[in-house]
C-alpha positions as YAML, in Angstrom:
chain: A
units: angstrom
residues:
- id: 1
  name: MET
  ca: [-39.09, 33.10, 9.05]
- id: 2
  name: HIS
  ca: [-41.82, 32.13, 6.53]
- id: 3
  name: ASP
  ca: [-39.96, 34.09, 3.82]
- id: 4
  name: PRO
  ca: [-39.06, 31.69, 0.60]
- id: 5
  name: ILE
  ca: [-36.39, 33.44, -0.18]
- id: 6
  name: PHE
  ca: [-34.29, 32.77, 3.25]
- id: 7
  name: TRP
  ca: [-35.63, 28.73, 2.69]
- id: 8
  name: LEU
  ca: [-34.63, 29.12, -1.15]
- id: 9
  name: THR
  ca: [-31.23, 30.60, 0.01]
- id: 10
  name: MET
  ca: [-30.45, 28.14, 2.55]
- id: 11
  name: SER
  ca: [-31.07, 25.08, 0.43]
- id: 12
  name: GLY
  ca: [-29.00, 26.41, -2.06]
- id: 13
  name: ALA
  ca: [-26.33, 26.60, 0.27]
- id: 14
  name: GLY
  ca: [-26.88, 23.37, 1.53]
- id: 15
  name: LEU
  ca: [-26.62, 21.95, -1.92]
- id: 16
  name: ILE
  ca: [-23.79, 23.33, -3.00]
- id: 17
  name: GLY
  ca: [-21.57, 22.19, 0.02]
- id: 18
  name: LEU
  ca: [-23.21, 19.08, 0.25]
- id: 19
  name: VAL
  ca: [-21.55, 19.22, -4.20]
- id: 20
  name: ILE
  ca: [-18.45, 20.36, -2.42]
- id: 21
  name: LEU
  ca: [-17.97, 17.31, -0.05]
- id: 22
  name: ALA
  ca: [-19.04, 14.87, -2.48]
- id: 23
  name: ARG
  ca: [-16.40, 16.22, -4.58]
- id: 24
  name: THR
  ca: [-13.89, 16.14, -2.49]
- id: 25
  name: ALA
  ca: [-14.66, 12.90, -1.06]
- id: 26
  name: LEU
  ca: [-14.35, 11.30, -4.48]
- id: 27
  name: SER
  ca: [-11.23, 12.70, -5.12]
- id: 28
  name: GLY
  ca: [-9.53, 11.46, -2.34]
- id: 29
  name: TRP
  ca: [-11.29, 7.80, -3.02]
- id: 30
  name: ARG
  ca: [-9.61, 8.31, -7.12]
- id: 31
  name: GLY
  ca: [-6.00, 9.57, -4.57]
- id: 32
  name: TRP
  ca: [-6.54, 6.67, -2.32]
- id: 33
  name: LEU
  ca: [-7.17, 3.91, -5.00]
- id: 34
  name: GLU
  ca: [-3.87, 5.55, -7.06]
- id: 35
  name: LEU
  ca: [-1.61, 5.12, -3.63]
- id: 36
  name: GLU
  ca: [-3.06, 1.41, -3.86]
- id: 37
  name: ARG
  ca: [-2.28, 0.56, -7.37]
- id: 38
  name: LEU
  ca: [1.38, 2.29, -6.84]
- id: 39
  name: ARG
  ca: [2.10, 0.07, -3.65]
- id: 40
  name: LEU
  ca: [0.79, -3.23, -5.56]
- id: 41
  name: GLN
  ca: [3.04, -2.04, -8.28]
- id: 42
  name: ALA
  ca: [6.00, -1.53, -6.44]
- id: 43
  name: ARG
  ca: [5.76, -4.96, -4.98]
- id: 44
  name: ALA
  ca: [5.57, -6.55, -7.80]
- id: 45
  name: VAL
  ca: [8.54, -5.08, -9.19]
- id: 46
  name: PRO
  ca: [11.53, -6.41, -6.79]
- id: 47
  name: ALA
  ca: [10.24, -10.17, -6.63]
- id: 48
  name: ALA
  ca: [10.82, -9.78, -10.60]
- id: 49
  name: SER
  ca: [14.09, -8.31, -10.25]
- id: 50
  name: SER
  ca: [16.01, -10.39, -7.34]
- id: 51
  name: SER
  ca: [18.74, -11.13, -9.81]
- id: 52
  name: THR
  ca: [19.90, -7.25, -9.12]
- id: 53
  name: ALA
  ca: [19.85, -8.04, -5.29]
- id: 54
  name: SER
  ca: [22.68, -6.01, -3.22]
- id: 55
  name: PRO
  ca: [26.40, -8.07, -1.86]
- id: 56
  name: ALA
  ca: [24.92, -7.23, 1.65]
- id: 57
  name: ALA
  ca: [21.77, -8.93, 1.00]
- id: 58
  name: ARG
  ca: [23.13, -12.27, -1.41]
- id: 59
  name: ILE
  ca: [25.87, -12.46, 1.97]
- id: 60
  name: GLU
  ca: [22.64, -12.55, 4.24]
- id: 61
  name: LEU
  ca: [21.35, -14.93, 2.17]
- id: 62
  name: ALA
  ca: [24.29, -17.31, 1.78]
- id: 63
  name: ASP
  ca: [24.74, -17.21, 5.66]
- id: 64
  name: LEU
  ca: [21.01, -18.22, 5.95]
- id: 65
  name: LYS
  ca: [21.49, -21.35, 3.41]
- id: 66
  name: GLU
  ca: [24.26, -21.90, 5.33]
- id: 67
  name: ARG
  ca: [22.78, -22.45, 9.05]
- id: 68
  name: VAL
  ca: [19.88, -24.05, 6.94]
- id: 69
  name: ARG
  ca: [22.38, -26.99, 5.81]
- id: 70
  name: LYS
  ca: [23.96, -27.54, 9.26]
- id: 71
  name: LEU
  ca: [20.56, -27.86, 10.77]
- id: 72
  name: GLU
  ca: [19.83, -30.19, 8.56]
- id: 73
  name: ALA
  ca: [23.04, -32.10, 9.10]
- id: 74
  name: ILE
  ca: [22.35, -31.83, 12.76]
- id: 75
  name: ALA
  ca: [18.61, -33.27, 11.99]
- id: 76
  name: ALA
  ca: [20.37, -36.35, 10.22]
- id: 77
  name: GLY
  ca: [22.53, -37.16, 12.92]
- id: 78
  name: VAL
  ca: [25.67, -36.19, 10.63]
- id: 79
  name: ASP
  ca: [28.41, -34.44, 13.05]
- id: 80
  name: LEU
  ca: [30.23, -31.80, 11.35]
...
């Protein structure tokens, strides 16, 4: 157990293992950052192109506007 070659080999193997672990963690971190960047870009794009909404979304929006108009009329005391 006092063999210096044994301890040198174990230290080298430990160092190599630590380097592999650090590189893997760094690669995962960069991948996660890229994923978050893509999510933020995807979230920003629909806000800019809201004029190209689907017909179903436009119908739903019109329905919601009509409901709000009716609720405002009820709150104002206007009989529909």
